N, C-alpha and C positions, 0 to 999 in steps of 0.2 A: 552513225550512217542515218539516210533519210529511209525513209520506212512508208510503203501506203499498204492498208487495210481494210478489206469491205467485210461488211458484217460484224461493223466494229463498236455496233451499239450493245449487243447482248453476248452472251457465252462467252465461246473461246476468244473469238474476235476481240470482244473488248478485251479480257485478260491480258492479251497478249500485247495490246495497246497499251495499257497501263505501265505493264513489266518492261516494256524498251522506253518508255518515257521515262521510269525512274533511275533507268541505267543510263538517261544521257542522250538517248538518240531523240531524231525528231521522225515524228510520228502523224500520218496523214491519215485521218480516224475516220471513213465513210459508212454512211449509214442513211436510213432514209425518218427515223425518230429524232428531229432536229432539237428536242429537249433534253434525249440522252448526248448528243454531239456536244451540247452548251456544259451537261455536269464532266464529260471526259475533259473539255476543254478546262475548265475550273479548277481540275484537279493537278493539271499540268500545263498552266496555260503557255511558259515557254518553251513546250515540246510536243504538244499535241494541237493541232488545226484541222478541227471539226469542218469535215465535208458533206453537205445532205445531197445522198445519191440513191437511186430506186434501180438497181439494175435489168430492171424490166422497162425501163424507158429509153430505147433505142437511141435517140437523139441527145437525150439529156447525158446519156452514159460517154457516148462521145466526145460531146462537145466538153465536158466536165474532165473527164482523166486527161484526154492529150494533152494538157496545159501542161500534166508534171513532168518535167523533163530529166530531172536528177534525182532518179530512183536509183537505191540500191539493193532494197530487197520490195516486192509485191509479194501480200499473200490475201492469196484469194479465198476469202473465209464464209462470204453470203450463202444461205441457203436454207432450204426450209425439207420437211418430212409431213408426207402425210401415208397414213395406209389402207390400204386395198381392203374393202369389204366385198368379199367375194359374192355375197349373194345380190351386191348392187354394182356391179363392178362397172365403172366409169370412167373413160377417155379424159375427160375435161381435168378429174383429177391428176392424169398423169401429164397433161400438158401445164397446171400449173406450176407439180415439181419440177420438170424439165424447162421451164420457163427460166427459172431462178436458176436453179441447180448447175444446168448447162448452156441453154442459151445465155443467162444472165455472165455467169463466167466467159463465157469466150464473146461479148461484148466487151469485156473489159479487157480481153487480152488485146482485143483487134485496136482497141482505143491505147494501149500502153505500149504496145511490142514495138511500135517505131521508134520510137522515146528512150526505150532498152539499148544501155550501153554492154560494152565487152564489161564483163564480170558481174553485171546485176543479175538474182535470182530471181525467180517466177515459182512462186510456191502455190500449189492446189490445195484445198481443203477436201480430201475426200471421207472414207467410212470403211471400217472394216466390215460394213454390212456387205461389201461388194463380193465377199469371200465366197460367201455360201449363198444357197436360197432360203433365206429366211421367211416364216409365213409373214404373211400381210407385207411384205416390203420388196412388192416388184417395183413399185414406182422409185422410190429414195434408192434401194440397193441397185437397181441401174442405171441411173443416173448418177453414181457415185463410180459405177463401174467403166460408164463412158468415159467419165472425168480422167480417172487412171489410164485410160486406153490414149485420151489425146496428150495430156499430160507425158507417157512416153512417147509417141510419136516426134510432138516437140523436142523432147529431149534429144532428138536424134537430127531434128530437123535445125537446132536452134546451135548444134555445137558448134560450129564453123564461125558463130556469130560472137561465141566466148561468152552465150548465156545459160546460165546453168539453171534447170527443170529441177523442183522437188516436189515429191507429194508427200501429205499428212493422212495415213490410216487409222485416226483413234477408234478405240473401243467406247464403251460408253463413258460420258463425261456428264456430271452435274451441271446442266444447265437448262434454261426455260423449255426448251424442244426435249428433251428427253423428262422433265417434269412432266410432262402431258402423258408419260409412255404408262398403259396399264398391265405392264410387264414384269417379270425378275430381270435387273440388269446387274449380273453377274461382275463381279471387277470393277464397278463404277468409277471412276477416281474423279477428282476436283478440279476447278477449271486453274487452281494454282497449279497443279500435277501438268495438265496438260498445256500450259502456257510455258514452263519449264523445259519439257520434253520438246517443244517445239524448237523453241530459241535455241537450246542446246544441239538439235538436230539441223538446221539452218545453218550454225557457228561449222559444225563437223562435216557439212558439205553430204549429208547421206541422201541417198534418192529416194528412199520411202523413210518417213518417219510414223514406225508403228509402237504405239501403244495403249495399254500395259504391255511390255514385253511377252509375260507369258499368255495374255489375251492372245494377243498379236499370233506368236507362234503358235498356239492351240488351232486356230483355225487358219493357217496357212497349212498347216498339216491335211485339216481336213479336207480343206480344197484343193490337194492333190489325192484326194479318194477317187474311185470311180466315181461319175456322177449320178448313178445309180446307191450308189451309198452316201453321198454326200444327201440324197433327197430323201434316206430312208433317217439320217441321222437327224436331220431340219425338221422333221415328222417328230421324231421320239422329243425333241427338242420343243418345240410348237405345245 
């Protein structure tokens, strides 16, 4: 398969790129850090092509991605996380998070969608954080909730074109992003675990790939409670 992955220089995106390459697939690994991209290519020179890309650069994202014509799977994994300080509430912080997590992802869709053929898969990497009103997660959680809605609507609108839309909803994964967290992260899993779950879910055509499963089921059950109950549970967790 020909696979394009954004956010491939660290965390989940990097591991997925390595594992697909190790399995013999051809991977276009996209990311901002040229040194990290070169290291990926060095590990699998015949299977990974490095593509420097900053999804916040509107013109470059369009010009770079529109050149890829024969993709079987697109995994949109680039993302950032910042937490709200309620004492210094900042619109600028929301803008930074949305710029990457929402608009950066949509720029990739805009550039790639005209060239995706019937049978291709478009995969959005979201988060289980979208399921509950977690403390300080107003920016990150809402950005992932927006992606989930966008993906589900695209699933409807792209059905006639034969393009499958899938979402990934990870719990806590051991990455540089979560390493910066200053709170307990229950059921945290390795990037190897995450990569295997994602690749298996894509192959099985699962609409939403949630892992670890017990953690995901627990949050999905809580998300069905009345909103006042959800807030009460989140306050206790906080």
